[in-house]
N, C-alpha and C positions, 0 to 999 in steps of 0.2 A: 554423524554429521549433525553439526550442530548451527542451527537456521536462529535469526533473531528479527522478528516478526514487529513492526511500528505498529499502535492503532488496534493492539489486538484485544482490546476487550470488550469486541462487541463486533458484530455486523459481516461485513467482510475479513477485518485481521481477525475474528475469532473463528471464522471459517479457513482461514489460509492456514493458522497456526495446528486447529484441529489434525488441518490435511497435510502437509507436512508431518507432527509428530506418528499419524498411523502410520507410513512407511518405515518410522524410526528414527525419526529427526530428535537430537534432545534441543528445545526451544526454548529459545529466549524472548517472556509475553511483556510487551514492554507498553507500557500507559502513562498518562501525567502521573498517576499515582500507584502506586505496585498493587495495593487491593482491588483495583478495582481490574484484574486480572487473573482475582481469586477462582472464580468461576470456569475462566479459560483454561488454566493450568488444570483443574477438574477434567476439563472434559479434555485436553490435552491425556491425562492420565486412564480416562476411560475407555479411548482409543487406543492404548497398548505403547503410549510415548511416552518422553517425559519432558515434565517441563517446566520451566521459572519465570515469577515474576519482577521485572522491574518498574521502577518511576521514573520520570524524567521529562522536563519541561525539554521537548524536540526543537524547541525556535534557539534554544541556551548550546552555542557551541560549544562550551566547556565543559559544560556538563556530560552533552553527549558523548566526547570526545573521550570522559572518566567513563563513560556506563557500557562504551564500547571496550576498554581496555579491563575493563571487571569482567563483562562478560568473556573474554578472551582468556582472559587467566582463570576462570570458575569453572567455564565449560570444558575450557581444553582447546579451542582453537575458535573459527568460524567458516561459515561454510558456504552459507546461505545470507542475504540478507532481503529482506523486503520493508519497503518502502511504503507502508499504507495509509498513517497519520495523516489526518487531514480534517478542517473546519468547514464551517459554512458560517455564512452571515448576508444572509441575501436580503439586497434591498436593488431598488432602479437607480442608476447613474447618478439621477441629478438629486438624490435623497440619502446617497451612502455618504457614510464619515470615511473620514480622511483612517481612525482609526479601527473601522470593521475593513477594509479595504487589507492596510496593513496586518492585521491578527491576521487573517487568512493567508495571505503571501509569509507570515513568518511563520506559520506553524506548518502550512501544506507546501509550499515552495521550498523556503530554505531549511525546514527539517528536515527535507530529503537531502538536500546538500548537505547540510552538518551530519548524519549517519552516511552517506558517502566520501566524504571525505576524511571523517574517523575510522572506518571499517575498510579504505583505500586500500592499507598496507597486507593487516590480515589477511584479507580475500584476495593476494597477489601471490600470498605465500601457499593459500589456498586450492590456487586455479575457481576458485567459485563462484558463485550467480548470485545476481543481483535482479529482483523484479522492483520497478517503480509502477504503483497505482497511480493512472491517471484517470483518466474522464472523456467521455465524449463528448463532453463540455467543451472540453478544452479544444475539441476537432470543429463543433458546429458551431459553440455561441448556446446563451438560454437566458432569455429577459431575466433582470434580479440579482444576476450571478457573474458582473462583469468581473469580480474580484475573483473567484471558485474559479473562473474561464482560464483567466489570467495564468493565474498560480499552475491550472494543469496543462494550459498548453507550456508553461513554463520545463516543467517536469518531462516535454517530449525533447525539448532542445537538450538540457541537461543531460536526459537520457543516453542520446545518440550521440554527443563528446564526450562524456564517460566513456560507453562502450569504442570510443577510439582511440581512448589514452590507454584503455585497461587490457584491450584484445591479445597484444604482442605478450602478456603473461597469464592468458588463459582464462581471461574472466569476462561472461558476457552479463551483458544488461539489458533488459530488455524493459519496452513497459506494457503495462496492460490495462486497458480504456474502458470501463464497464459503463454500458447505458443503465436505464433504470435498474437498480434492485433491491429489494426489499429489504430495507434493515431500519432501524431506529431513528440515522437521516434523514428517512424519507415517509416515515408513518405517521409525521401531520399531514397529509393529505387525505382530501374526502374522496370518500367513494365515487364521488360521480367523476372526481377529476383522475383517480387511479385508474376508473375504468376505461373514462376515453383516452387516458395513455397509452394502457392496454390495446386498445384499438387500433393504434398508431405504431403498435411494435409488429412487423410482420409474422414473427412468430406466436403471435398471438398468447402472450402473459409476458409478466414481468418477471425480470431475474432470479438467482438466490442470489444468497451467497456462496454457496455452494458452485455453484455456475462458474464465478470467478475464484476460487481455490484451486480448483483440478486444473484449470489452464495455468494457474500458478504452480502447480506441484508440476508439472508437465513440464514447463520450463527451467524449473529447476533439478529436475532428474535425467537423465540419458538421453532422453529426447531431445531436449533443448540445447544439448551441446555444440551444435552448429547453428545455432543463433544468436544473434546479435545485433543492438542497434534499432530491433523492432519495436512497433507499435503495434501490440494486436488488441483487435476489435473484440469485446464480447457486449453484445446488444440486443441479441437477436433481431438486428437486422434496423433497429432504431436510427441508426445513422445513415441506411443507405438514402 
């Protein structure tokens, strides 16, 4: 099994790559620069799998198409695509620049579309799986994240549409929606803010990248064979 994971250098993407490697997948780890995935590749090897690193700007349509073609050729196929790459440029609406809005949408939403488009034919040949990493913010919103929320909400509509298009070829396309997960992206919060947020989560704790990775692994394995077009929330009850 060959799996391609974007945003694989850290956090949720790294955990997903390692989880897929653990069950024997050959993983293409993608980040803005290949060297950023060196530690993930090493962790995949320690988990008993095989991994390789590639670098690309996910917002660059032609570069993404070239990368997917290279991965397909060098690893001998493509069975799983996990679109995890995303960035934040948080700011209140009245202060947010056009550049900050465009940058987040380009990486998070257009980047997901670029990989879906480039990987569609290989995935149709393999009857593969796609998991797009969205966010509960795309459902419930969050002050200061209108750009991020819009891009993540867009992923949900994209997921449902592509699921309908590719279902006849046996490809399952789903989205997972993490809540508050302990990653580098959330590391800047103060302890007080973190404690306050944890208190608002019914399960009483912040999620781990592995909590998300195990759900992705399920969707990409035998358990996900009859699930498509769905948005699965993994947030400890935060969005209830």
